[in-house]
Backbone as a ProteinNet text record, in pm:
[ID]
protein_1_A
[PRIMARY]
MDIEQLKHDLKEMIITECEKEDITPDEIENDVELFSDESGLELDSLDALQISMSIQKKYGIRLVDPKEFRRVVTTIDALSEFIKEQNE
[TERTIARY]
4296.7	4394	4521	4627.5	4763.2	4800	4808.4	4838.8	4978.1	5077.7	5218.2	5219.1	5147.8	5141.5	5071.1	4959.2	4880.1	4967.5	5055.1	5141.9	5242.2	5300.2	5391.3	5325.1	5200.3	5134	5101.3	5065.6	5034.3	5163.1	5270.9	5396.8	5432.1	5413.3	5438.4	5340.9	5212.4	5111.9	5151.8	5195.7	5235.3	5354.9	5452.2	5571.4	5530.8	5447.2	5411	5320.9	5219.7	5120.5	5179.1	5269.3	5324.9	5457.6	5499.4	5616.6	5739.3	5755.8	5868.1	5964.1	6004.6	6081.9	6219.4	6260.2	6392.7	6393.8	6277.2	6271.3	6205.7	6238.1	6187.8	6088.3	5999.3	5908	5978.5	6090.7	6162.6	6213.7	6218.2	6267.9	6158.7	6035	5920.1	5875.9	5892.2	5863	5711.2	5661.5	5524.3	5449	5535.8	5473.1	5514.6	5570.3	5607.1	5497.8	5467.1	5367.7	5404.9	5311	5349	5367.5	5295.3	5300.6	5392.3	5492.3	5585.3	5726.4	5812.7	5950.3	6027.8	5985.4	6047.9	6028.6	5922.8	5899.3	5994.4	6045	6136.8	6069	5930.8	5853.1	5825.5	5822.1	5797.5	5658.2	5553.3	5420.7	5351.3	5264.9	5191.8	5045.8	4964.8	4821.3	4786.1	4861.4	4839.2	4867.3	4966.5	4999.5	4879	4822.2	4711.5	4592.4	4567.7	4465	4492.4	4609.8	4652.6	4630	4674.5	4668	4514.6	4434.7	4292.8	4224.1	4258.2	4200.4	4247.9	4374.1	4424.9	4354.7	4337.1	4272.7	4130	4059.5	3931	3926.1	4023.6	4026.2	4065.1	4166	4221.8	4137.3	4088.5	4026.2	3873.5	3825.1	3678.7	3637.6	3732.1	3705.3	3718.4	3606.6	3609.6	3649.7	3745.3	3794.9	3784.2	3658.5	3637.9	3646.5	3611.5	3620.3	3761.5	3817.2	3954.6	3985	3894.8	3909.9	3929.6	3839.6	3850.9	3984.5	4029.6	4150.8	4266.7	4264.2	4379.7	4376.1	4259.4	4246.8	4294.3	4271.6	4293.6	4434.5	4474.1	4604.5	4711.8	4748.1	4855	4982.7	4968.5	5085	5045.5	5144.1	5106.6	5034.4	5071.9	5004.5	4854.4	4827.9	4691	4611	4670	4594.7	4564.5	4662.4	4638.7	4528.3	4527.5	4424.1	4290.2	4275	4146.7	4104.5	4192.4	4151.4	4102.6	4181.1	4141.4	4004.9	3980.7	3850.1	3733.5	3755.8	3656	3621.4	3720.8	3705.1	3654.6	3636.9	3600.8	3447.8
56.6	164	153.4	132.5	118.3	255.4	249.7	379.9	431.5	342.3	395.1	454	393.6	454.4	582.9	591.8	712.3	829.4	796.7	901.6	948.4	853.1	887	978	944.4	1016.1	1162.5	1164.3	1305.7	1390.8	1327.3	1406.4	1452.6	1368.2	1407.7	1520.9	1504.7	1607.6	1744.7	1738.7	1874.4	1932.1	1850.1	1900.7	1959.7	1888.1	1931.2	2062.1	2049.2	2158.1	2280.4	2273	2392.9	2431.4	2361.6	2394.8	2392	2284.2	2265.5	2157	2167.5	2067.6	2046.6	2134.4	2113.2	2016.7	1953.3	1857	1728	1622.7	1490.7	1438.2	1349.8	1289.8	1226.5	1167.6	1099.7	1207.1	1329.7	1433.2	1488.7	1453	1495	1394.6	1434.6	1343.5	1325.2	1201.7	1173.2	1241.4	1260.9	1316.1	1459.1	1527.6	1669.5	1762.9	1866.1	1968.4	2030.4	2009.8	2056.2	2209.6	2285.8	2422	2485.6	2409.7	2457.8	2474	2541.3	2552.5	2428.4	2334.3	2202.5	2122.8	2143.5	2061.2	2092.5	2210.6	2253.4	2288.2	2283	2310.3	2459.2	2536	2678.6	2703.2	2630.5	2642.6	2772.3	2827.3	2953	2932.7	3036.4	3025.5	2991.1	3032.3	2997.3	2851.6	2800.3	2654.7	2576.9	2625.5	2556.8	2547.3	2656.4	2651.7	2551.9	2553.5	2453.9	2307.9	2283.1	2149	2114	2206	2180.2	2142.6	2218.8	2201.8	2069.6	2029.1	1896.2	1787.3	1797.2	1693.5	1667.6	1781.7	1771.3	1705.3	1746.1	1692.4	1551.1	1508.7	1374.4	1268.3	1314	1225.9	1251.9	1359	1399.7	1442	1499.7	1541.4	1694.7	1762.9	1910.5	1957.2	2040.8	2105.2	2256.5	2300.9	2446.1	2525.5	2466.5	2537.4	2548.5	2662.8	2679.7	2609	2607	2537.4	2383.1	2323.4	2187.8	2154.7	2247.8	2231.2	2218.5	2316.1	2318.9	2197.6	2140.5	2026.7	1896.4	1888.2	1768	1772.7	1889.9	1900.2	1949.5	1867.9	1899	1818.5	1689.3	1610.6	1518	1445.6	1353.8	1233.5	1198.1	1087	1114.7	1246.8	1283	1294.9	1351.7	1367.3	1235.5	1145.3	1013.4	937	948.5	881.4	937	1068.5	1132.6	1088.2	1087.1	1047	901	816.7	677.3	651.8	731.2	716.4	769.7	874.1	932.6	833.4	746.8	662	523.6	495.2	358.2	342
5237.6	5216.1	5302.9	5238.6	5304.9	5371.1	5504	5568.1	5539.5	5528.4	5496.5	5363.3	5264.5	5124.6	5135.3	5204	5219.5	5274	5375.9	5436	5332	5254.6	5150	5042.9	5000	4908.1	4952.4	5087.8	5136.1	5141.3	5171.5	5175.7	5035.1	4929.9	4794.4	4753.2	4788.6	4753.8	4814.4	4939.8	5003.8	4933.8	4902.7	4833.1	4693.7	4629.7	4489	4500.5	4570.3	4578.5	4640.7	4735.5	4800.3	4747	4634.5	4556.2	4643.2	4721.8	4812.1	4760	4635.5	4570.4	4625	4717.2	4777.4	4892.8	4924.1	5032.5	4977	5033.2	4983.6	5087.2	5041.2	5138.7	5261.9	5237.9	5352.1	5463.8	5416.4	5513.6	5601.1	5569.9	5643.7	5744.3	5872.6	5980.7	5996.4	6022.4	6038	6151	6263.4	6385.8	6416.6	6319	6344.9	6290.4	6365.3	6321.2	6191.8	6086.5	5952	5943.4	6024.4	6014.6	6126.3	6165.5	6266	6197.3	6259.6	6211.4	6214.2	6300.9	6312.6	6181.7	6110.9	5988.4	5877.1	5875.7	5768.4	5633.6	5647.7	5517.5	5495	5604.5	5594.6	5525.4	5575	5523.7	5575.8	5489	5525.8	5497.4	5508.6	5491.7	5346.8	5250.6	5112.4	5087.6	5151.8	5149	5205.1	5318.4	5375.8	5290.1	5210	5114.6	5003.1	4949.3	4854.4	4899.3	5023.8	5082.4	5098.8	5145.8	5150.6	5023.6	4919.6	4789.7	4733.5	4755.5	4708.6	4776.3	4903.5	4986.1	4927	4902.8	4844	4705.4	4620	4487.2	4486.3	4558.5	4561.6	4643.3	4758.2	4844.6	4868.4	4800	4819	4955.3	5033	5165.3	5173.1	5213.9	5215.9	5357.9	5365	5489.1	5483.8	5469.3	5445.9	5577.6	5691.4	5819.4	5865.9	5881.1	5933.4	6057.7	6156	6288.8	6255.6	6169.5	6142.2	6068.6	5974.3	5904.2	6008.1	6106.5	6205.6	6288	6318.3	6397	6321.5	6195.5	6119.2	6055	5995.3	5933.6	6027.9	6124.5	6215.6	6183.2	6167	6135.1	6021.5	5957.2	5857.6	5922.5	6040.6	6107.8	6129	6182.4	6205.2	6078	5977.4	5851.1	5782.5	5787.9	5721.5	5799	5934.6	6010.3	5974.2	5970.1	5936.7	5792.4	5699.6	5565.7	5563.2	5631.2	5639.6	5700	5807.3	5871.7	5784.5	5704.8	5616.9	5502.2	5467	5352.3	5390.5	5518.4	5564.9	5543.2
[MASK]
++++++++++++++++++++++++++++++++++++++++++++++++++++++++++++++++++++++++++++++++++++++++

């Protein structure tokens, strides 16, 4: 699994699932907290649910525990590493 392609795919998934079409994947920094003002995404709890469902659908990884979700879905870097580890 190519980690750079995975990061790009995750950014596209977040943009699509959270209906943030006014931002491009290149505008999302890999090391910025996704649920912070710094990301520019303005994500909320409904977006978190959408992201969780998309990760399950696309990668077969369930993140039903809110604590685990907050631990894993922090940055694109952290999320991509988690998915890569789960698929090894």
